[in-house]
A tleap script that builds the chain and sets N, CA, C and O, in Angstrom:
source leaprc.protein.ff14SB
mol = sequence {
  NMET SER ILE ASN ASP ASP VAL TYR GLU LYS
  ILE ILE LEU GLU GLN GLU ASP LYS GLU ILE
  GLN TYR ARG LEU VAL VAL SER ASN PHE ASN
  ASP VAL GLU TYR VAL HIE ILE ARG LYS TYR
  TYR LEU ASP PHE GLU GLY GLU TYR LYS PRO
  THR LYS GLU GLY VAL CYS ILE PRO PHE GLU
  LEU ASN SER LEU SER ASN LEU PHE GLU GLY
  LEU VAL GLU LEU LEU SER LEU SER GLU SER
  LYS SER ILE ILE GLN GLU HIE PHE LYS ASP
  LEU LEU THR ASP LEU TYR CASP
}
set mol.1.N position { 37.645 2.103 294.743 }
set mol.1.CA position { 37.137 2.184 296.093 }
set mol.1.C position { 38.268 1.855 297.054 }
set mol.1.O position { 39.022 0.904 296.846 }
set mol.2.N position { 38.374 2.645 298.100 }
set mol.2.CA position { 39.346 2.332 299.135 }
set mol.2.C position { 38.759 2.666 300.491 }
set mol.2.O position { 37.965 3.597 300.625 }
set mol.3.N position { 39.151 1.903 301.493 }
set mol.3.CA position { 38.717 2.161 302.861 }
set mol.3.C position { 39.966 2.238 303.725 }
set mol.3.O position { 40.739 1.283 303.789 }
set mol.4.N position { 40.166 3.368 304.388 }
set mol.4.CA position { 41.302 3.571 305.278 }
set mol.4.C position { 40.782 3.974 306.643 }
set mol.4.O position { 40.346 5.110 306.830 }
set mol.5.N position { 40.822 3.054 307.604 }
set mol.5.CA position { 40.307 3.304 308.951 }
set mol.5.C position { 38.880 3.828 308.875 }
set mol.5.O position { 37.961 3.081 308.539 }
set mol.6.N position { 38.688 5.113 309.186 }
set mol.6.CA position { 37.332 5.654 309.213 }
set mol.6.C position { 36.988 6.442 307.949 }
set mol.6.O position { 36.051 7.240 307.964 }
set mol.7.N position { 37.721 6.235 306.865 }
set mol.7.CA position { 37.498 7.009 305.637 }
set mol.7.C position { 37.140 6.073 304.478 }
set mol.7.O position { 37.784 5.045 304.272 }
set mol.8.N position { 36.115 6.444 303.738 }
set mol.8.CA position { 35.723 5.740 302.511 }
set mol.8.C position { 35.935 6.716 301.366 }
set mol.8.O position { 35.638 7.904 301.492 }
set mol.9.N position { 36.446 6.215 300.255 }
set mol.9.CA position { 36.718 7.091 299.121 }
set mol.9.C position { 36.515 6.325 297.824 }
set mol.9.O position { 37.001 5.204 297.672 }
set mol.10.N position { 35.790 6.942 296.882 }
set mol.10.CA position { 35.553 6.319 295.576 }
set mol.10.C position { 35.534 7.411 294.513 }
set mol.10.O position { 34.860 8.429 294.665 }
set mol.11.N position { 36.274 7.189 293.446 }
set mol.11.CA position { 36.243 8.107 292.306 }
set mol.11.C position { 34.943 7.834 291.557 }
set mol.11.O position { 34.692 6.710 291.122 }
set mol.12.N position { 34.114 8.874 291.408 }
set mol.12.CA position { 32.838 8.687 290.724 }
set mol.12.C position { 32.848 9.253 289.309 }
set mol.12.O position { 31.981 8.918 288.502 }
set mol.13.N position { 33.827 10.111 289.001 }
set mol.13.CA position { 33.985 10.643 287.649 }
set mol.13.C position { 35.417 11.112 287.497 }
set mol.13.O position { 35.958 11.777 288.380 }
set mol.14.N position { 36.031 10.762 286.371 }
set mol.14.CA position { 37.403 11.203 286.117 }
set mol.14.C position { 37.480 11.815 284.727 }
set mol.14.O position { 37.062 11.209 283.741 }
set mol.15.N position { 38.023 13.027 284.667 }
set mol.15.CA position { 38.245 13.716 283.401 }
set mol.15.C position { 39.752 13.874 283.249 }
set mol.15.O position { 40.328 14.897 283.618 }
set mol.16.N position { 40.379 12.832 282.694 }
set mol.16.CA position { 41.839 12.801 282.609 }
set mol.16.C position { 42.394 13.949 281.783 }
set mol.16.O position { 43.453 14.488 282.103 }
set mol.17.N position { 41.685 14.330 280.716 }
set mol.17.CA position { 42.173 15.417 279.865 }
set mol.17.C position { 42.217 16.751 280.611 }
set mol.17.O position { 43.014 17.625 280.270 }
set mol.18.N position { 41.372 16.911 281.619 }
set mol.18.CA position { 41.353 18.140 282.417 }
set mol.18.C position { 42.053 17.958 283.764 }
set mol.18.O position { 42.136 18.896 284.557 }
set mol.19.N position { 42.557 16.741 284.019 }
set mol.19.CA position { 43.234 16.404 285.277 }
set mol.19.C position { 42.337 16.692 286.477 }
set mol.19.O position { 42.760 17.286 287.469 }
set mol.20.N position { 41.074 16.247 286.355 }
set mol.20.CA position { 40.069 16.471 287.393 }
set mol.20.C position { 39.407 15.142 287.752 }
set mol.20.O position { 39.181 14.290 286.893 }
set mol.21.N position { 39.105 14.987 289.033 }
set mol.21.CA position { 38.323 13.858 289.518 }
set mol.21.C position { 37.214 14.388 290.423 }
set mol.21.O position { 37.357 15.431 291.061 }
set mol.22.N position { 36.112 13.651 290.463 }
set mol.22.CA position { 35.071 13.896 291.452 }
set mol.22.C position { 35.021 12.645 292.308 }
set mol.22.O position { 34.980 11.527 291.794 }
set mol.23.N position { 35.023 12.844 293.633 }
set mol.23.CA position { 35.081 11.706 294.539 }
set mol.23.C position { 33.960 11.747 295.564 }
set mol.23.O position { 33.516 12.811 295.996 }
set mol.24.N position { 33.522 10.558 295.937 }
set mol.24.CA position { 32.609 10.361 297.051 }
set mol.24.C position { 33.474 9.948 298.229 }
set mol.24.O position { 34.172 8.935 298.168 }
set mol.25.N position { 33.431 10.733 299.303 }
set mol.25.CA position { 34.326 10.509 300.437 }
set mol.25.C position { 33.528 10.557 301.731 }
set mol.25.O position { 32.647 11.401 301.893 }
set mol.26.N position { 33.837 9.648 302.652 }
set mol.26.CA position { 33.325 9.727 304.013 }
set mol.26.C position { 34.506 10.055 304.904 }
set mol.26.O position { 35.519 9.356 304.897 }
set mol.27.N position { 34.364 11.137 305.678 }
set mol.27.CA position { 35.451 11.550 306.565 }
set mol.27.C position { 34.911 11.798 307.963 }
set mol.27.O position { 33.706 11.930 308.174 }
set mol.28.N position { 35.830 11.857 308.903 }
set mol.28.CA position { 35.492 12.091 310.299 }
set mol.28.C position { 36.133 13.399 310.732 }
set mol.28.O position { 37.341 13.581 310.583 }
set mol.29.N position { 35.320 14.319 311.272 }
set mol.29.CA position { 35.822 15.598 311.770 }
set mol.29.C position { 35.167 15.867 313.115 }
set mol.29.O position { 33.941 15.928 313.214 }
set mol.30.N position { 35.984 16.029 314.150 }
set mol.30.CA position { 35.482 16.247 315.517 }
set mol.30.C position { 34.485 15.166 315.930 }
set mol.30.O position { 33.432 15.461 316.496 }
set mol.31.N position { 34.828 13.918 315.642 }
set mol.31.CA position { 34.001 12.754 315.978 }
set mol.31.C position { 32.635 12.745 315.293 }
set mol.31.O position { 31.715 12.074 315.760 }
set mol.32.N position { 32.497 13.476 314.203 }
set mol.32.CA position { 31.273 13.462 313.401 }
set mol.32.C position { 31.658 13.025 311.993 }
set mol.32.O position { 32.603 13.552 311.406 }
set mol.33.N position { 30.913 12.051 311.453 }
set mol.33.CA position { 31.197 11.586 310.096 }
set mol.33.C position { 30.383 12.391 309.082 }
set mol.33.O position { 29.226 12.740 309.316 }
set mol.34.N position { 31.031 12.675 307.943 }
set mol.34.CA position { 30.419 13.446 306.874 }
set mol.34.C position { 30.607 12.730 305.547 }
set mol.34.O position { 31.582 12.006 305.347 }
set mol.35.N position { 29.649 12.945 304.634 }
set mol.35.CA position { 29.746 12.457 303.264 }
set mol.35.C position { 30.017 13.670 302.379 }
set mol.35.O position { 29.312 14.677 302.451 }
set mol.36.N position { 31.039 13.560 301.552 }
set mol.36.CA position { 31.409 14.641 300.642 }
set mol.36.C position { 31.311 14.144 299.203 }
set mol.36.O position { 31.625 12.989 298.914 }
set mol.37.N position { 30.882 15.005 298.325 }
set mol.37.CA position { 31.090 14.829 296.891 }
set mol.37.C position { 31.934 16.032 296.510 }
set mol.37.O position { 31.465 17.170 296.536 }
set mol.38.N position { 33.178 15.768 296.156 }
set mol.38.CA position { 34.142 16.857 296.029 }
set mol.38.C position { 34.943 16.734 294.747 }
set mol.38.O position { 35.212 15.635 294.262 }
set mol.39.N position { 35.317 17.887 294.210 }
set mol.39.CA position { 36.169 17.976 293.025 }
set mol.39.C position { 37.631 17.966 293.470 }
set mol.39.O position { 38.003 18.639 294.432 }
set mol.40.N position { 38.460 17.189 292.752 }
set mol.40.CA position { 39.898 17.101 293.024 }
set mol.40.C position { 40.658 17.536 291.778 }
set mol.40.O position { 40.175 17.365 290.659 }
set mol.41.N position { 41.845 18.096 291.973 }
set mol.41.CA position { 42.704 18.500 290.855 }
set mol.41.C position { 44.054 17.804 290.990 }
set mol.41.O position { 44.460 17.430 292.090 }
set mol.42.N position { 44.738 17.634 289.874 }
set mol.42.CA position { 46.058 17.009 289.856 }
set mol.42.C position { 47.106 18.091 290.089 }
set mol.42.O position { 47.202 19.044 289.316 }
set mol.43.N position { 47.899 17.940 291.164 }
set mol.43.CA position { 48.911 18.956 291.464 }
set mol.43.C position { 50.200 18.686 290.690 }
set mol.43.O position { 50.286 17.725 289.925 }
set mol.44.N position { 51.204 19.548 290.897 }
set mol.44.CA position { 52.465 19.445 290.156 }
set mol.44.C position { 53.260 18.186 290.496 }
set mol.44.O position { 54.125 17.770 289.725 }
set mol.45.N position { 52.969 17.580 291.651 }
set mol.45.CA position { 53.674 16.361 292.060 }
set mol.45.C position { 52.947 15.102 291.605 }
set mol.45.O position { 53.371 13.991 291.923 }
set mol.46.N position { 51.855 15.268 290.865 }
set mol.46.CA position { 51.123 14.119 290.346 }
set mol.46.C position { 50.140 13.505 291.322 }
set mol.46.O position { 49.720 12.363 291.140 }
set mol.47.N position { 49.764 14.249 292.364 }
set mol.47.CA position { 48.798 13.762 293.344 }
set mol.47.C position { 47.509 14.570 293.238 }
set mol.47.O position { 47.536 15.782 293.021 }
set mol.48.N position { 46.375 13.876 293.396 }
set mol.48.CA position { 45.095 14.570 293.377 }
set mol.48.C position { 44.830 15.184 294.742 }
set mol.48.O position { 44.977 14.524 295.771 }
set mol.49.N position { 44.437 16.461 294.742 }
set mol.49.CA position { 44.157 17.219 295.960 }
set mol.49.C position { 42.728 17.747 295.894 }
set mol.49.O position { 42.243 18.081 294.813 }
set mol.50.N position { 42.040 17.828 297.052 }
set mol.50.CA position { 40.665 18.335 297.052 }
set mol.50.C position { 40.608 19.838 296.828 }
set mol.50.O position { 41.511 20.575 297.224 }
set mol.51.N position { 39.529 20.277 296.186 }
set mol.51.CA position { 39.256 21.705 296.038 }
set mol.51.C position { 38.154 22.080 297.032 }
set mol.51.O position { 37.663 21.230 297.775 }
set mol.52.N position { 37.779 23.338 297.035 }
set mol.52.CA position { 36.663 23.785 297.871 }
set mol.52.C position { 35.324 23.495 297.207 }
set mol.52.O position { 34.273 23.638 297.831 }
set mol.53.N position { 35.360 23.085 295.934 }
set mol.53.CA position { 34.130 22.811 295.194 }
set mol.53.C position { 33.570 21.448 295.583 }
set mol.53.O position { 34.238 20.424 295.436 }
set mol.54.N position { 32.348 21.448 296.077 }
set mol.54.CA position { 31.702 20.206 296.449 }
set mol.54.C position { 30.657 20.434 297.518 }
set mol.54.O position { 30.375 21.566 297.910 }
set mol.55.N position { 30.091 19.340 297.976 }
set mol.55.CA position { 29.085 19.406 299.037 }
set mol.55.C position { 29.463 18.446 300.146 }
set mol.55.O position { 30.182 17.469 299.938 }
set mol.56.N position { 28.957 18.753 301.331 }
set mol.56.CA position { 29.231 17.936 302.507 }
set mol.56.C position { 27.939 17.831 303.308 }
set mol.56.O position { 27.314 18.843 303.626 }
set mol.57.N position { 27.541 16.598 303.632 }
set mol.57.CA position { 26.350 16.399 304.455 }
set mol.57.C position { 26.693 15.436 305.582 }
set mol.57.O position { 27.608 14.625 305.445 }
set mol.58.N position { 25.965 15.516 306.701 }
set mol.58.CA position { 26.220 14.584 307.802 }
set mol.58.C position { 25.959 13.145 307.367 }
set mol.58.O position { 25.032 12.871 306.605 }
set mol.59.N position { 26.783 12.243 307.857 }
set mol.59.CA position { 26.648 10.811 307.576 }
set mol.59.C position { 25.608 10.246 308.540 }
set mol.59.O position { 25.938 9.590 309.528 }
set mol.60.N position { 24.339 10.523 308.222 }
set mol.60.CA position { 23.219 10.091 309.059 }
set mol.60.C position { 22.195 9.394 308.173 }
set mol.60.O position { 22.108 9.664 306.975 }
set mol.61.N position { 21.427 8.503 308.770 }
set mol.61.CA position { 20.455 7.720 308.013 }
set mol.61.C position { 19.493 8.612 307.232 }
set mol.61.O position { 19.249 8.361 306.052 }
set mol.62.N position { 18.946 9.642 307.863 }
set mol.62.CA position { 17.977 10.509 307.187 }
set mol.62.C position { 18.611 11.231 305.998 }
set mol.62.O position { 18.034 11.263 304.911 }
set mol.63.N position { 19.792 11.807 306.201 }
set mol.63.CA position { 20.481 12.522 305.117 }
set mol.63.C position { 20.796 11.586 303.960 }
set mol.63.O position { 20.557 11.922 302.800 }
set mol.64.N position { 21.334 10.410 304.278 }
set mol.64.CA position { 21.710 9.458 303.233 }
set mol.64.C position { 20.488 8.885 302.524 }
set mol.64.O position { 20.527 8.636 301.319 }
set mol.65.N position { 19.400 8.675 303.270 }
set mol.65.CA position { 18.165 8.183 302.648 }
set mol.65.C position { 17.623 9.192 301.645 }
set mol.65.O position { 17.202 8.822 300.549 }
set mol.66.N position { 17.634 10.476 302.024 }
set mol.66.CA position { 17.163 11.526 301.111 }
set mol.66.C position { 18.061 11.628 299.881 }
set mol.66.O position { 17.571 11.794 298.764 }
set mol.67.N position { 19.369 11.529 300.085 }
set mol.67.CA position { 20.310 11.560 298.964 }
set mol.67.C position { 20.062 10.376 298.033 }
set mol.67.O position { 20.005 10.545 296.815 }
set mol.68.N position { 19.914 9.183 298.597 }
set mol.68.CA position { 19.670 7.979 297.810 }
set mol.68.C position { 18.362 8.100 297.025 }
set mol.68.O position { 18.300 7.744 295.848 }
set mol.69.N position { 17.320 8.605 297.686 }
set mol.69.CA position { 16.022 8.771 297.023 }
set mol.69.C position { 16.147 9.719 295.828 }
set mol.69.O position { 15.594 9.454 294.761 }
set mol.70.N position { 16.868 10.816 296.010 }
set mol.70.CA position { 17.077 11.761 294.916 }
set mol.70.C position { 17.848 11.145 293.767 }
set mol.70.O position { 17.512 11.368 292.604 }
set mol.71.N position { 18.883 10.367 294.081 }
set mol.71.CA position { 19.677 9.720 293.033 }
set mol.71.C position { 18.856 8.689 292.267 }
set mol.71.O position { 18.985 8.572 291.048 }
set mol.72.N position { 18.012 7.944 292.978 }
set mol.72.CA position { 17.142 6.967 292.316 }
set mol.72.C position { 16.182 7.681 291.366 }
set mol.72.O position { 15.949 7.215 290.251 }
set mol.73.N position { 15.621 8.819 291.810 }
set mol.73.CA position { 14.725 9.586 290.940 }
set mol.73.C position { 15.462 10.082 289.696 }
set mol.73.O position { 14.921 10.034 288.591 }
set mol.74.N position { 16.697 10.560 289.875 }
set mol.74.CA position { 17.486 11.023 288.729 }
set mol.74.C position { 17.781 9.888 287.760 }
set mol.74.O position { 17.708 10.071 286.545 }
set mol.75.N position { 18.114 8.713 288.294 }
set mol.75.CA position { 18.366 7.557 287.429 }
set mol.75.C position { 17.114 7.185 286.648 }
set mol.75.O position { 17.187 6.853 285.465 }
set mol.76.N position { 15.976 7.242 287.311 }
set mol.76.CA position { 14.715 6.924 286.649 }
set mol.76.C position { 14.421 7.929 285.539 }
set mol.76.O position { 14.009 7.546 284.443 }
set mol.77.N position { 14.632 9.221 285.823 }
set mol.77.CA position { 14.421 10.250 284.802 }
set mol.77.C position { 15.378 10.069 283.633 }
set mol.77.O position { 14.994 10.228 282.474 }
set mol.78.N position { 16.616 9.737 283.942 }
set mol.78.CA position { 17.623 9.530 282.900 }
set mol.78.C position { 17.246 8.354 282.017 }
set mol.78.O position { 17.364 8.417 280.793 }
set mol.79.N position { 16.790 7.277 282.652 }
set mol.79.CA position { 16.379 6.093 281.893 }
set mol.79.C position { 15.171 6.420 281.024 }
set mol.79.O position { 15.116 6.025 279.859 }
set mol.80.N position { 14.200 7.143 281.590 }
set mol.80.CA position { 13.015 7.531 280.819 }
set mol.80.C position { 13.404 8.412 279.645 }
set mol.80.O position { 12.893 8.239 278.538 }
set mol.81.N position { 14.309 9.359 279.881 }
set mol.81.CA position { 14.758 10.263 278.823 }
set mol.81.C position { 15.417 9.476 277.694 }
set mol.81.O position { 15.176 9.749 276.518 }
set mol.82.N position { 16.254 8.497 278.055 }
set mol.82.CA position { 16.925 7.673 277.042 }
set mol.82.C position { 15.919 6.892 276.210 }
set mol.82.O position { 16.053 6.800 274.990 }
set mol.83.N position { 14.919 6.334 276.868 }
set mol.83.CA position { 13.898 5.551 276.160 }
set mol.83.C position { 13.112 6.449 275.210 }
set mol.83.O position { 12.866 6.087 274.060 }
set mol.84.N position { 12.719 7.629 275.705 }
set mol.84.CA position { 11.965 8.568 274.864 }
set mol.84.C position { 12.803 8.999 273.666 }
set mol.84.O position { 12.314 9.022 272.536 }
set mol.85.N position { 14.067 9.341 273.914 }
set mol.85.CA position { 14.934 9.775 272.816 }
set mol.85.C position { 15.144 8.669 271.793 }
set mol.85.O position { 15.195 8.929 270.591 }
set mol.86.N position { 15.266 7.435 272.271 }
set mol.86.CA position { 15.488 6.314 271.360 }
set mol.86.C position { 14.267 6.064 270.480 }
set mol.86.O position { 14.404 5.880 269.271 }
set mol.87.N position { 13.080 6.057 271.073 }
set mol.87.CA position { 11.876 5.702 270.331 }
set mol.87.C position { 11.295 6.855 269.511 }
set mol.87.O position { 10.584 6.627 268.532 }
set mol.88.N position { 11.597 8.082 269.908 }
set mol.88.CA position { 11.030 9.236 269.205 }
set mol.88.C position { 12.115 10.124 268.612 }
set mol.88.O position { 11.921 11.330 268.456 }
set mol.89.N position { 13.251 9.530 268.282 }
set mol.89.CA position { 14.406 10.276 267.783 }
set mol.89.C position { 14.058 11.118 266.557 }
set mol.89.O position { 14.369 12.308 266.513 }
set mol.90.N position { 13.423 10.515 265.575 }
set mol.90.CA position { 13.099 11.232 264.333 }
set mol.90.C position { 12.141 12.390 264.590 }
set mol.90.O position { 12.329 13.484 264.057 }
set mol.91.N position { 11.122 12.153 265.400 }
set mol.91.CA position { 10.146 13.196 265.707 }
set mol.91.C position { 10.805 14.353 266.454 }
set mol.91.O position { 10.559 15.516 266.136 }
set mol.92.N position { 11.639 14.042 267.443 }
set mol.92.CA position { 12.331 15.081 268.207 }
set mol.92.C position { 13.280 15.882 267.321 }
set mol.92.O position { 13.395 17.100 267.462 }
set mol.93.N position { 13.954 15.193 266.414 }
set mol.93.CA position { 14.866 15.878 265.492 }
set mol.93.C position { 14.092 16.857 264.619 }
set mol.93.O position { 14.527 17.989 264.412 }
set mol.94.N position { 12.940 16.419 264.106 }
set mol.94.CA position { 12.106 17.291 263.271 }
set mol.94.C position { 11.590 18.500 264.053 }
set mol.94.O position { 11.519 19.606 263.517 }
set mol.95.N position { 11.232 18.290 265.313 }
set mol.95.CA position { 10.690 19.379 266.130 }
set mol.95.C position { 11.732 20.440 266.454 }
set mol.95.O position { 11.420 21.631 266.470 }
set mol.96.N position { 12.968 20.019 266.712 }
set mol.96.CA position { 13.990 20.949 267.187 }
set mol.96.C position { 14.958 21.416 266.107 }
set mol.96.O position { 15.872 22.189 266.394 }
set mol.97.N position { 14.778 20.971 264.899 }
set mol.97.CA position { 15.649 21.437 263.801 }
set mol.97.C position { 14.989 22.511 262.995 }
set mol.97.O position { 15.576 23.014 262.037 }
savepdb mol mol.pdb
quit
C-alpha cells in the first residue's frame, strides 16, 4: 500500500511468473477522483506500467458502497463454496467423475 498526495495504490494480485500485477488505484483526473482496478505489466526497464485492461468508477459513496456490497457477497459465496466442498468432497467427486 502506498499513498502519494491524492493517489492511493495497492497491489491486489501479483503473478510474478507472467510479470503481471493487478492494482487498486485511486487517481484524480480533472478534479474528479476515480477508483481503478487495473492490470499492469513489467516493461523492459523493470517498471510496472498500466494497461488498458481494467475498470474505473467514480470515487463516490454510492459507487463504493455498491462495490463493497458486491465484494462482501462474493466473499460469502466463496466461503460457502469452500465449506460445501470440504464437507461434501467425496459426494461431489462421485457425482462429477
